C-alpha positions in Angstrom: 185.5 -38.0 292.0 183.1 -36.3 289.1 186.0 -35.1 286.8 184.1 -32.2 284.1 181.1 -31.3 285.7 180.5 -27.9 286.2 178.2 -25.6 287.9 177.8 -22.2 288.8 176.0 -19.3 287.6 173.7 -16.7 287.8 172.6 -15.3 284.9 174.0 -13.9 281.2 177.5 -12.5 282.2 180.8 -15.8 282.6 183.6 -13.8 284.7 186.3 -13.9 286.9 188.4 -17.3 287.6 192.0 -17.7 288.8 193.6 -21.1 287.3 192.5 -22.9 290.8 188.8 -21.9 290.0 187.8 -21.0 293.2 186.8 -17.2 292.7 184.9 -17.7 289.7 182.1 -15.4 289.2 178.7 -15.0 287.6 177.3 -11.9 287.1 173.4 -11.9 285.4 170.4 -10.1 284.5 167.6 -12.0 284.9 163.9 -11.5 283.5 162.6 -9.9 286.9 165.0 -7.3 286.7 166.8 -6.5 289.7 165.6 -8.9 292.0 167.6 -10.5 294.8 168.0 -14.1 294.7 170.2 -17.0 296.4 172.4 -19.9 294.8 173.3 -22.9 295.1 176.2 -23.0 292.2 178.3 -26.0 291.3 181.7 -25.7 288.9 184.8 -27.5 287.6 187.3 -27.0 285.2 189.7 -29.6 284.0 193.2 -28.7 282.7 195.4 -31.7 281.2 198.8 -31.6 279.4 202.3 -32.1 279.6 205.2 -30.0 281.2 208.7 -30.4 280.5 211.5 -29.7 282.2 215.3 -30.1 282.7 216.3 -32.6 285.4 217.7 -30.5 288.3 214.5 -28.5 288.2 212.1 -32.0 288.6 211.7 -30.7 292.4 209.5 -28.2 291.3 207.1 -28.7 288.7 204.3 -25.8 289.5 204.2 -22.3 291.4 207.6 -22.0 293.1 208.1 -26.0 293.6 205.4 -27.5 295.5 203.6 -30.6 295.9 204.6 -33.6 293.7 205.8 -35.6 297.1 207.8 -38.8 295.7 206.0 -39.7 292.5 208.3 -40.3 289.8 209.0 -37.8 287.2 211.2 -37.8 284.0 211.5 -34.6 282.9 208.2 -34.4 280.4 205.3 -35.7 282.0 201.4 -35.6 282.2 199.6 -33.6 284.5 195.7 -33.4 284.9 194.0 -31.2 287.3 190.2 -31.1 288.4 189.2 -28.1 289.5 185.7 -28.0 291.7 183.8 -25.8 293.8 180.3 -25.8 295.5 179.6 -22.4 295.9 176.6 -20.5 298.1 175.6 -17.5 297.3 173.6 -14.6 298.1 173.1 -11.4 295.6 171.1 -9.1 297.3 169.6 -6.1 295.4 169.8 -3.3 298.4 168.2 -0.2 296.7 167.6 0.4 292.5 170.8 1.0 291.6 172.7 -1.3 295.1 173.5 -4.6 294.7 175.8 -7.0 297.0 177.1 -10.2 295.9 178.4 -12.9 298.7 179.9 -16.2 298.0 180.9 -18.7 299.9 182.8 -21.7 298.3 183.8 -24.9 299.2 186.3 -26.3 297.0 187.9 -30.0 295.6 191.3 -29.3 294.1 192.8 -32.8 292.0 196.7 -33.1 290.5 197.5 -36.5 288.5 200.9 -36.9 287.7 202.2 -39.6 285.5 199.3 -41.6 287.4 199.6 -40.8 290.4 196.9 -38.7 292.9 199.7 -35.9 293.6 197.1 -33.9 295.8 193.3 -33.9 296.3 192.1 -31.3 298.8 188.6 -30.4 300.4 188.1 -27.2 302.4 186.4 -23.9 302.4 187.8 -21.7 300.2 188.0 -17.5 300.4 184.4 -16.3 300.4 184.0 -12.5 298.7 181.7 -9.6 298.7 181.4 -7.5 295.6 179.4 -4.3 295.0 178.1 -3.2 291.9 176.2 -0.4 290.7 173.5 -0.2 288.8 175.4 3.4 286.1 172.7 3.0 283.4 169.1 1.2 282.4 167.4 3.2 279.9 164.3 0.3 280.5 163.9 3.4 283.5 163.3 6.0 281.5 160.2 4.4 278.5 157.2 1.7 279.1 157.9 1.6 275.6 159.5 -2.4 274.2 162.6 -0.4 272.6 166.6 -1.5 272.4 167.3 -1.2 276.2 170.9 -0.5 278.0 171.9 -1.1 280.8 175.4 -0.8 282.5 176.9 -2.1 285.9 179.9 -0.8 287.4 181.6 -3.1 290.4 184.3 -3.4 293.0 184.5 -5.5 296.1 187.5 -7.6 297.8 187.9 -11.3 298.4 189.0 -12.2 302.3 191.2 -15.3 303.1 189.5 -17.0 304.9 190.4 -20.7 303.2 193.6 -22.8 304.4 196.5 -22.4 302.5 198.9 -24.4 304.2 197.2 -27.3 303.5 199.7 -30.8 303.1 198.9 -33.9 301.5 200.3 -37.5 302.1 203.5 -35.3 304.4 203.8 -33.1 301.4 203.7 -29.3 300.7 200.3 -28.6 298.7 200.5 -26.3 295.5 199.8 -22.2 296.0 197.3 -23.0 292.9 195.6 -26.3 294.5 195.0 -24.5 298.1 191.4 -24.2 299.4 192.7 -20.4 299.5 194.9 -18.0 299.0 196.1 -16.4 302.3 195.4 -12.7 300.5 193.7 -10.0 300.3 192.2 -9.8 296.7 190.5 -6.9 295.2 187.8 -7.2 292.6 186.8 -4.5 290.0 183.9 -5.5 287.8 182.0 -4.1 284.3 178.2 -5.0 283.1 177.1 -4.0 279.9 173.5 -6.0 278.1 171.9 -4.5 275.3 168.6 -6.0 274.5 165.7 -5.5 271.6 162.4 -7.1 272.0 163.7 -11.2 272.0 167.0 -10.7 271.0 170.4 -9.3 273.0 173.6 -9.4 273.8 176.5 -8.7 277.2 179.9 -7.8 277.5 181.1 -8.1 281.2 184.7 -7.5 282.4 186.3 -8.9 286.2 189.8 -7.9 286.9 191.1 -9.2 290.2 194.1 -8.2 291.7 195.8 -10.1 293.7 197.9 -9.8 297.5 201.0 -11.3 298.3 200.8 -14.5 301.1 203.1 -14.6 304.2 205.8 -16.4 301.5 206.0 -14.1 299.7 204.1 -15.8 297.0 201.4 -13.2 295.0 199.4 -15.3 292.1 199.6 -13.4 288.6 196.8 -10.7 288.9 193.7 -11.9 286.6 191.3 -10.3 284.0 188.9 -11.8 281.7 186.6 -10.5 279.4 183.0 -12.5 278.4 181.2 -12.0 275.1 177.6 -13.2 274.6 174.4 -13.2 272.5 171.1 -14.4 273.8 167.3 -15.2 272.8 164.4 -14.9 275.0 161.4 -17.9 274.5 158.3 -17.8 276.4 156.9 -21.2 277.2 153.6 -20.3 278.4 152.7 -18.7 281.3 155.4 -20.0 283.9 158.6 -20.8 281.6 161.4 -19.0 280.3 164.2 -20.5 278.1 167.4 -18.6 277.3 169.9 -19.7 275.4 172.8 -18.4 274.7 176.3 -18.2 272.2 179.4 -16.3 272.9 183.3 -16.2 273.8 185.0 -16.2 276.7 188.1 -15.7 277.5 191.1 -14.9 280.5 193.9 -13.2 281.0 196.5 -14.4 283.8 199.8 -12.6 284.7 203.5 -13.9 285.5 203.4 -14.7 289.4 205.8 -13.1 291.5 207.6 -14.9 294.6 210.4 -13.2 296.5 209.5 -9.5 294.7 211.0 -11.6 290.9 209.0 -12.8 288.8 208.7 -16.6 288.4 209.3 -17.8 284.8 207.1 -20.2 283.3 204.0 -18.7 285.1 201.7 -16.8 283.3 198.6 -17.4 280.3 195.8 -16.8 278.1 192.9 -18.4 277.0 190.5 -18.2 274.8 187.0 -20.8 275.4 183.9 -21.0 273.3 180.6 -20.6 275.2 177.4 -22.3 275.1 175.0 -21.8 277.5 171.1 -22.6 278.4 168.6 -21.2 281.3 165.1 -22.4 282.4 163.2 -20.4 284.3 160.0 -21.3 285.8 158.0 -19.3 288.6 160.6 -18.2 291.1 163.0 -21.0 290.1 166.1 -20.7 287.6 168.4 -23.5 286.1 171.1 -23.2 284.4 173.9 -24.7 282.4 177.2 -23.9 280.8 179.7 -25.5 278.4 183.1 -23.8 278.0 185.6 -25.7 275.8 189.3 -23.9 274.9 189.6 -23.0 271.4 193.2 -21.4 271.4 195.6 -20.8 274.5 198.9 -19.8 275.3 200.9 -20.5 278.9 204.0 -20.5 280.5 205.7 -24.3 280.5 205.8 -24.8 284.4 201.7 -23.8 283.7 198.8 -26.9 283.0 197.2 -25.6 279.5 192.5 -25.4 280.2 190.6 -28.1 278.4 187.5 -26.9 279.6 185.0 -25.7 281.9 181.3 -26.9 282.5 178.6 -24.6 284.8 175.2 -25.5 286.6 173.1 -24.2 289.2 169.9 -23.4 290.7 168.7 -20.3 291.8 165.9 -18.8 293.9 164.5 -15.8 293.1 163.5 -14.1 296.8 160.2 -12.1 295.1 157.1 -11.2 296.8 153.9 -13.5 295.3 
């Protein structure tokens, strides 16, 4: 099993991801502005750390007490988790101002406790639709290569089509390790990009409002923000290279079960971000590495360590 690789991204703006990383979204601006594209993306996330609990709570290590089976627990246990997603995506510009992003993920969620495999689940995740509207693009106002500003706002929904009741070795799988969440979730996005010549910067925010599943469990609401600086180099007539550096943060509220807050959940994490993108004709290759700089999390959550992202995109451009 590939442990730390992850691929995913359309361009400059990493956005939202819950702990399971099923709904990670990357939004971006390509050299051919407002161009539809299709992508095959692969991303992953590593979590690693210890969870300390009183003996009476050993049966409830995470998200309401699901998913360790007969693994021997001591009350000071080492958890390691790997979340991987293969995503098929279409980013379609329906007009000069309106774009629709459709995503279909396939996931592998893995948990190891004290060296024992507790969960290793494969399946289709929840697909999502995100509509985005180009509020402003100053490049449309002039042909001069001066400072250009761009603003986009969006909203969408995640559909509860992935399995959310899977078992592993006859034991229930934790809520956050299921391929799907079993909930209708709302998404909202905001993107800002400024560019002058070959240099630029971007800021994106994406929020997620999670619904409640049939077992009255609601994952914590989420907000992610990415700030990034980039530079473009033209390597000949056909190749464009664009590296980037920045910061990526994730905020997740506390879970709710049966109308009551689940103590020990909720987190905030700050990542360092380094990305690289290369375009050749209609193709784009991307790779991104994100390393945790600081994190605060509930006692029942395994801390984030890193994310790695990569993917291939084909631009639907007429010759």
